[in-house]
C-alpha positions in Angstrom: 15.7 -11.3 -34.6 18.1 -12.5 -31.3 18.3 -8.5 -30.5 14.4 -7.9 -30.0 14.5 -9.1 -26.5 16.9 -7.3 -25.6 15.8 -3.8 -26.8 12.3 -4.5 -25.3 14.0 -5.0 -21.7 15.5 -1.6 -22.1 12.8 -0.2 -23.3 10.6 -1.2 -20.9 13.4 -0.2 -18.2 13.4 3.3 -19.7 9.2 3.6 -18.7 8.6 1.3 -16.1 11.3 1.9 -13.7 11.7 0.9 -10.5 8.1 0.7 -10.2 6.8 -2.9 -8.9 3.3 -3.7 -9.2 2.0 -6.3 -6.6 -1.4 -7.8 -5.7 -2.1 -7.9 -2.4 -4.6 -9.7 -0.4 -5.7 -9.3 3.3 -5.3 -12.6 6.0 -6.6 -10.0 9.0 -8.9 -7.7 9.8 -10.2 -5.9 12.8 -11.2 -2.5 14.3 -13.9 -0.4 16.5 -16.8 0.3 14.6 -17.9 3.7 15.7 -21.7 3.2 15.2 -21.2 0.3 18.1 -19.4 2.5 20.8 -15.9 1.6 19.3 -16.8 -2.0 19.8 -14.1 -4.5 18.8 -15.3 -6.2 15.5 -13.5 -8.2 12.8 -14.4 -6.8 9.0 -13.8 -8.1 5.7 -10.6 -9.2 4.0 -10.2 -7.1 0.8 -7.7 -7.2 -2.1 -5.6 -4.8 -4.0 -3.1 -4.0 -6.6 0.0 -1.8 -4.9 2.1 -0.5 -6.9 5.8 0.3 -5.5 8.4 3.0 -6.2 11.2 2.2 -3.5 13.8 4.5 -4.8 11.3 7.3 -5.5 9.5 6.4 -1.8 6.2 5.7 -3.5 2.7 3.6 -3.2 -0.3 3.9 -5.7 -3.7 1.8 -5.1 -6.8 3.3 -5.5 -8.7 1.5 -2.9 -6.4 2.6 -0.1 -6.4 6.7 -1.4 -2.9 6.7 -2.5 -3.4 8.0 -5.7 -1.1 9.1 -8.8 -3.2 12.3 -8.9 -2.3 13.7 -5.6 1.5 12.3 -4.8 1.9 15.2 -2.3 -0.6 13.9 0.1 1.4 11.2 1.3 4.7 11.0 2.8 7.0 7.4 3.4 9.9 6.9 4.3 12.0 3.7 4.0 14.2 1.3 6.2 16.8 0.0 4.4 17.3 -2.4 7.6 14.3 -4.5 6.8 13.9 -3.2 2.7 11.0 -2.0 4.2 8.5 1.1 2.9 6.5 2.9 5.6 3.4 5.6 4.2 0.6 7.2 5.4 -1.5 9.8 3.4 -3.3 12.6 4.5 -6.7 11.0 5.1 -5.2 8.5 7.9 -4.1 5.7 5.6 -0.9 4.1 6.4 1.1 1.1 5.0 4.3 -0.4 6.0 5.8 -3.2 3.5 8.4 -5.4 3.4 9.5 -5.5 0.2 11.6 -8.7 0.6 8.9 -10.8 1.9 6.0 -8.8 0.7 4.3 -9.2 4.3 2.2 -5.9 5.0 0.5 -4.3 7.9 -2.1 -1.0 6.6 -4.7 0.7 8.6 -7.5 3.0 8.3 -6.6 5.8 11.4 -8.8 8.9 10.1 -10.0 11.1 13.1 -12.0 14.2 13.2 -14.5 15.6 15.6 -17.4 14.0 13.8 -15.7 11.2 12.2 -17.9 7.8 11.4 -15.3 5.9 9.4 -14.0 3.0 11.7 -10.3 2.2 12.6 -9.2 -1.0 10.8 -6.2 -2.7 11.2 -5.1 -5.5 8.4 -2.5 -7.2 8.0 -1.8 -9.2 4.8 0.7 -10.7 2.1 1.0 -9.6 -1.8 2.7 -11.4 -4.7 4.4 -9.4 -8.1 3.0 -9.7 -11.0 
């Protein structure tokens, strides 16, 4: 019975890999309201779950449109100087996260000729599950 936790830990490591599951909350959210001639305004703070795989340079979050179903729709680069990850998806969603402090900056910067989505910048922090 003493070996059961060791066996479970090895089993989990094989299947979970290097993914970290984070619960994140915005502290501030500001942006430009396109319906009001891009007037600067504040936005509702959001909470979301973020799965981070630093080794594979991937993040997943349904709310941020970083989905596992379309991993090719995002690009991430790392910064070993701050143990950070910078990601963008094809919908103009961006996130940069410091994996030491778990603070992040994210934005919705979708742009098109007929775009109606607001441009929003958010700052917040995460906790690890």
